[in-house]
N, C-alpha and C positions, 0 to 999 in steps of 0.2 A: 384576479387583481391583487397587487402586492398588499394593498391596505387590508384586504380580507384575510390574507394568509398570515399576517403578523399579529401577535397579541399587542396591538398598538397601545392600548390603555395601560397595560402592565409595564410596557417599555417607557411610557411617558411618566409613570410613577417611579419605576425602579432606576432609570438612568440617573436622574439628579441625586437620588438617595445613595446610589453606588458611588457616584463621583464625590459626594460629600464624605463618605467613609474613606475614599481614596486620598483625601486631603491629608490624612494622618501620615501617609507614606511619601508625601511630596517633600523632596529634600530641601527646598528653599522657597521663599515667597513667590518668586517669579514663576516657578513651576506650578504653584498653586493657582496663580492667575491664569496661566495658559490652560491648565486643566479645566478650570471653571468656564473659561471662554469656549473651549471645545465642546464641553458638555451642554452649554447653553445653545450653541449653534445647532448641534445634533438634535436637541430637544425641540427647537423651532422647526426643523425639517420634519421630524416625526409628527408634530402637531399640524403642520401644513398637509402632510399625507392623510391625516385623520379627516381634515376638512374636505380634501379632494375626494375621498372615498365615501363621504356622507351623502345619503339620499334624502333631500329635504321633503320629498313627497311622502315618505314613510314617517308617520307620527309616532311610531313605537321606538323602543330602545334598539340601538344598533351597536355593533362591535362588542357584543355581550361576551363576557368571560365568567365562568362559574367553576369553582373548585371547592372541595371540602376544606373547611378551616377549623371550626370547633364543633365536631359532630354531636357532642353531648348536649349542645344548646341549639342545634340546627342552624348555626351561624355559618355563612359561606363567604369565601373570597369571591365577591360578585361585583362586576363592573359593567357599565353600559352608558351610552350617551344618547340623547335625543335632541330635538330642536331647541330645547330650553338650555341645555348644558354644553352642546358641542362646540360653541365658539370660545368658551372660557379657557380650556386647555391651551388653545392657540394664543389667546391674549396673555395668559399667564407666561407662556414661553417668550413672547415679545417683551413683556415687562421684565422678565428674568434676565434676558440678554441686555436690555437697556440699563438695568441696575448694575450688572457686572461691568459693563463698559464705562458707565458714568462714575463708578467707584475706583477706576483703574489707578489714578494717582491720589485720590482723596483719602484712601485707606492705606496707611503705612504701618500700623501696628496690628499684630495678630491677624495677618493677612489670610493665612490658611483657615483660621477659625472663622473669620468673617465670610469668606466665600463658601466654606463648607456649610455654614448655617443658612446662607442665602439659597444654596442648592437644596438643602433639606427642607426648607420652607416651601420651595417650589414643588418638590415632589409630594409633600403632604397636602398641599393645596389642590393639586390635580386629583389626588385621592378623594378629597371632599367633593369635587365636582363630578366625579365618575362613579363613586360607590353607590351600588343599588342594594346592598345589604345594610340595614340600619346600624348593626353593631360594628361593621367595618367602617361605615361613615363616621360613627362616634369615635372610633380609634383614630382615624385621620384628623378629625376635628380637634381632638385633644393633643395630637402630636404637633399641631401647628404652634402650640404654646411654647414648646421647648426652644426652637430656634429664635422665636421673637424675644423670649426672656434673655437668651444668651447674647443676641445681637444688641439689644438695648442696654444690657448691663455691662458688657465688655467692649462694645464698639461705639457706644453713645458719645455724643459731643458735649453734653451738658453736665454741670456739676451734680445734678440730682438724677443721673442716669440709672443708678441702681434702684432708687425709689420708683422711678418710672417703670422699670422692669417688674418689680414686685407688684406694683399697682395693677399693671396689665395682667399679670398671672393670676392675681386674686380675683379680678373681675371675670376673667375667662373661666376659672375654676368654678366660681359661683354660678356663672351662666350655664355651665355644663350640667349642673345638678337637675334643673327642670327638663333639660333635653333627655338625660338618661332616664328620668322617671317616665317621660312620655313614651320613649322607646320601649321600656319594660311594660307599660300598660298596653301598648299596641300588640306586643308579643303575647302577653297573657290573654288579651281579648281574642286573639287568633286561636289559642288553645281552647278557650271556653266555647268559641264558635264551632270548632270541630268536635267538641265533646271529648277531647283527649287531654288528660292531665299533663301539666308541666313536669319535666322539660320536654317530653316527647312531642307535645302539641305546639310548642313555641315556634314562631317563625319571625325572622327579621327581614325576610325577602320583601322588597318594596312593592313588587307586582302582586305578590300574594296578599299583602296588607291592603292594597288598593281594593281588592275584591272581598275584603272582610268587613261586614257591616258593623257600625258602631251605634250604640244607643245614645240618646240625647245628652245625658249627663256626662257619660264617658267621652263622647265626641267633644263636648265643650272643654272638659278638663285637659284632654290631649292637645287640642288646638291652642288653648291659652298657655300651657306649659311650653309648647314648641315656640310660640311667638315670643314668650318671655326669654327663653334661652337664646333665640336668634337676635332679639332686640339688643342684648348686651354687646354682641359682636358687630352689629350693623354699623355704628351704634345709634340707638334712638334715645331721645331725652326721656328720663333722667339718668340713663346708663352710659352717658357719653364721656364722662370725666377722664377716662384713661387716654383718649385720643389726643386732646390738646397737650397733655403732659408728655406723652410719648413723642409728639411732633416737635416739642422743644428740646427734648433730651436725647432722643434716639438718632441714629445715623439716617441720612436722607434716603438711602436705598431701602431701608426697612420701612420707613414711613410711606414711601412711594408704594410699597407692596400693600400695606394695610389700607391706605386710602384708595388704591387702585382696584383691589379685588375685594369687593364687599360680600364676604361669605355669609354674613347674617341675613342680608336681604335676599341673597340667592336661596338660603335655606327656607325662607318663608314661602317663596313661590315653588320651590322644588318639593318640599315635604309638608309644611303646615296646611296649605290650601288643598292639595289633592288628597291627602290622607284624612282630612276632616272637613269635607266641603260644606256640610250643613252648618257646622259651627263657623266656618269662614264667612258664610252668608249672614248668619245671625249677628256676628260681631264685626262685620266689615266696617261699620260706622266707627266703632271704637278704634280699630287698627288704622283706618284712614285719618281719624282725628289725631292719633298719636303721631302719624307721619307728618301731617300738616303742622302740628305744634312744633315738631322737631325742625321742619323746614323754616318756619318763620323765626323760631328762637335762634337757630344757627345763623341765619342771615343777619339778624339784628346784632347778635354778639360779635359776629365777624366784622361788622361795620365799626366796632369800637377798637379793633386790634391795630397795633402799630408794628407788630412783628409779622413778617410774611408767613412764617411757619404756622403761627397760631391762627392767622387769618385763613390760611388754606385749610387748616384742621376744622374750623367752624364752618367754613364754606362746604367742605366735604360732608359734614354732619347735616347741613341744610339740604344738600342734594340727595343724600340717602333717605332723608325724610320724605322728599317728594317721590322717590321711587317706591317706597313702602306704601304711600298713599295711592299711587298708581296701581300697585298690586291689589290693594284692598278694594279698588273700584270694581274689579271683576268684570270688566268688559274688554273687548278685543283690542281696541285702540290703546287703552291704558296699560294693559298687560304687555303688549308688544313694545310700547314706548319704554316701560320699566325695564324690560330685558335689554333693549337697545342702549338705554342709559347705563345699565350695569356694565355693558361691554365698553361704553365710552369711558367709564371711570378708569378702566385699566390703562388707557392711553392718556386721557386728559388729566385726571387728578394725579395719577402716578407721574406723568410728565411734569406737571407743575411743581410737585415736591422735589423732583430731580433738579429743576431750575433753581429752586430755593437752595438746594445743596450746592449747586455750582456757585451761586452768589456767596453762600456762607464760606466755601472753600477759598474763594478769591479775595473777598473783602473782610471776612472774619465776623460778619454780622448780617442779619436780615432785618434789623430795626430801621424803621423809616427815617428816623432822625440822623442816622449815620450814612444814609444813601442819598443819591441825587445825581441826575444827569448820567445814569448808567448807559443810556443809549449811545453815548459817544464812544466810550472805551469798549462797549460790548454790544455792537449793533446786531449781531446774529443772535446773541442770547436774548436781547430785548425783543427781537422779532419772534423768537420761539415762545417767549412768555406771552406776547400779545396774541398770537394765533391760538395757543392753548387756552388763554383767558377768554377769547371770543367763543371758543367751542364750549367752555364751561358755562357761558351765559346763554347758549342756544341761539347764536346769531345765524341767520340764513347763510347757507353756503358752507357751514361747518357740520360735523357729525352730530353735534349737540342739538341742532335745530330740529331735526326729524324726531329725535327722542323726546325732547321736552314738548314739542308740539303735540305729539300723540298722547303724552301723559295729560296735558292740559285739556285736550278734547275729551278724553275719557273721564277726567274729574268733573268737567262741566256737565257731561251727560249724567253723571251720578248725582251731583249736587252742585248748584251754582256757587254756593259759599265756599266749597272746597276749591273750585277752580280759581275764584277770585283771591283766596288766601295764597294759593300757589303762585299766582301772578305777582302778588305783593312780595313774596319771598324772592322771586326772580328779579324784581326791580331793585330790591335792596342789595341782593348779591351782585348785580351789575355795578352798582355804585361802589361797592367794596373793591372789586377787582380793578375797575377802570381808575378809581381814585388812587389806588396804590401804584398802578402803572404810571399815572401822570406824575406823581411825586417822586417815585424812585428812579424812573427812566427818563422822564422829560423835565424834571425839575432842575433847580440850580445845581451845577456840578460841584461835587465835593472831592473828586479824585483827581490826582495829577497824572494819571496814566494816559499814554498816547492811545489814539483810536486803534482798536483791535488788539491791544496788548494783553488784555484780560479776557478776550473773547473765546468762543468755543474752539477747542482743539479739533484736529481732523476726525478722530474717532468719536468725539462728542457730537460733532457736526453730523456724522453718520446716523447716530441715534436720533438727533433732532430731526433729520430729514425723514426718517421712518415714521416718527410721531406725527409730523405735519402731513405726510402723505396719507396716513390713516384719516386724519381730520378732514382733509380736502376731498379725498376720493369718496368716503362714505357720506360726506356732506352733499356731494353732487349725485351720488348713486346709493342712497340708503337702502334700496331694495336688495342690494348684495347681502346685507346682514339680515334684513327683515324677512326675506324669503326662507331663511334657515329655520325660523321659529314659527312660521305660519301654521304648519300642521300640528305641532305640539301645543301651541296656544289654543287652537280650535279644539283639540282633544281635551285639554284641561277645562275649557269652558263648557264643553259638552258634559263632562263629569259634574261640574258645578250645576249645570242645568238639571241634571237628574235628581239633585238634592232639593230642588225648588218645588213648591206646590204648583199645580197647573194654573196657568193664568197668564195674562199679558206681561206681568212684571218679570216672570221667569224668562220669557222670550227676549225682552229688552235687555236683561242683564247678560244673557248668553250670546247676543249678537256680536 
């Protein structure tokens, strides 16, 4: 099979990074645009090949690549995907292509720099999803800071774009400190377990660390350090301040990336829970509480916003809080729903921010008092916003329904109060999105444009069609995505079950 013969994961990481470097040699902006488009299309084809060759029955890592990297530290260039991570390179490729097409006419200055940084961000993000050596993971994690800083600082649309770039970088660098400490503690614990002094006994291999036992205090320290580091990037309250600022000041394509691909929440389910399952069980109430607090806080603050970009930023914060609470519930329904919702973020949240960018580019503002009656001059754009908005609310028939429904069931199984609080956040979130749509698209018209004059262009309509297709198809057939994670989620819960004392509670949590 072609998928087995190719180093697909390395190609998915290397292709956008190579195309980003090639932007330096692009003779003019139009060449840079075409190069970015070609790289994004090829990336999507490779990601589709990865999905096609993936075996959902196998709960272990697949497409594994391993090469020597830093021999003195026993760090390796090691990649692999399982049911938890396999969908995200594909969704990242879809979002990457959507951002490039959506920015085709909106970005006129520093075109090659913009597209080069978008591609670099895409390559580093795939590395985060696929790295199975923790030192390599940390490298890709930190590499994502650079393109975001450049995009926000040099291609931002707000007067405080450089402040937003610095704020983001400082938050991420601070969040990286506890992650690095946790990774070093895991490696040193492996050396102590083997009885071989560092550096010879160090290991950053994810699979090796899974098999290395942790004592109680060390397990707690590592889990809390990992959750703290990932919470900054998720973001969870009170580490969320960088996202609304960046949403107002940064380019729409960048914010679509950050809102669509929630690397922090992915890190919790990929590393924090499996590497320290006993601490995950002990502190699941704390993590679930932080998630629900974030969900309710984000929903109520979003309700007070008059600017679409800030509203979507706080709505995104609310949704990621719900996902983290679902992860912390540690039962099958909640975990599957959380992973499915993370996948939905790529299309739904990313797509909504692209819609906000379309409005900003056409009208010059996303403030509600400067909009009204947009459905008349922009019927297709209004329809796209409405469909994606329904998906973000979890309306039946959209991809968001199965995800939120599973999370709510899992939370109610864990604790009735968590489920009811999550429902409250969902109701308030619905009021925000529907209220903005009513006022901005169905309210009194403020524009003199003729119907369709400001509507989606053909290439934008292609992007919109792909986003709506995802929402509808997975809304009607959610098993297409859920089946990919069945084996991996069961394996993760089996690992959690091993960390529980014998008794009926352990069985209930692991089911």
